[in-house]
C-alpha positions, 0 to 999 in steps of 0.5 A, spaced: 219 626 807 212 629 808 206 625 806 199 629 806 194 623 806 186 625 804 180 620 804 177 621 798 170 619 794 174 619 787 180 622 785 184 623 778 191 625 775 192 628 768 198 630 765 198 634 758 191 632 757 192 625 759 189 622 765 194 617 768 191 615 774 184 615 777 181 612 783 174 611 786 173 611 794 180 611 797 186 615 799 190 620 796 197 621 798 201 628 796 208 626 797 214 631 798 221 629 798 226 634 801 233 635 803 234 640 809 230 646 807 230 645 799 227 640 795 231 634 794 235 633 787 231 628 782 236 623 782 235 622 790 227 623 790 225 619 784 227 612 787 224 614 794 218 616 790 218 610 787 219 606 793 213 609 797 208 608 791 211 601 790 210 599 797 203 602 797 201 599 791 199 606 789 197 608 782 201 614 781 202 621 777 208 622 773 214 624 777 217 631 775 211 633 771 206 638 771 200 634 774 192 636 775 190 633 781 182 633 782 179 630 788 173 630 792 174 629 799 170 624 803 170 627 811 174 631 812 179 626 813 186 629 812 193 627 815 200 630 815 206 625 816 213 627 816 219 623 816 226 625 818 232 621 816 236 619 822 241 624 824 249 622 824 
């Protein structure tokens, strides 16, 4: 799982012409969930996405949709966080 975190003065997400989320000053998290080198299957990735968004009490886009993300960086402050599953 990778998260690119950016500090913003404002941001919004639009899906099919409808604004589904918007914030003022805060953080935008662009979340990618993978399995090995390929993108994770939706039935695996979506519950993880929902769990992360819920833990952050975050507004969200629409999983699997084509989203238009607009943001105004405040900084620049950008942090890349990468978590790997434990190896067995």
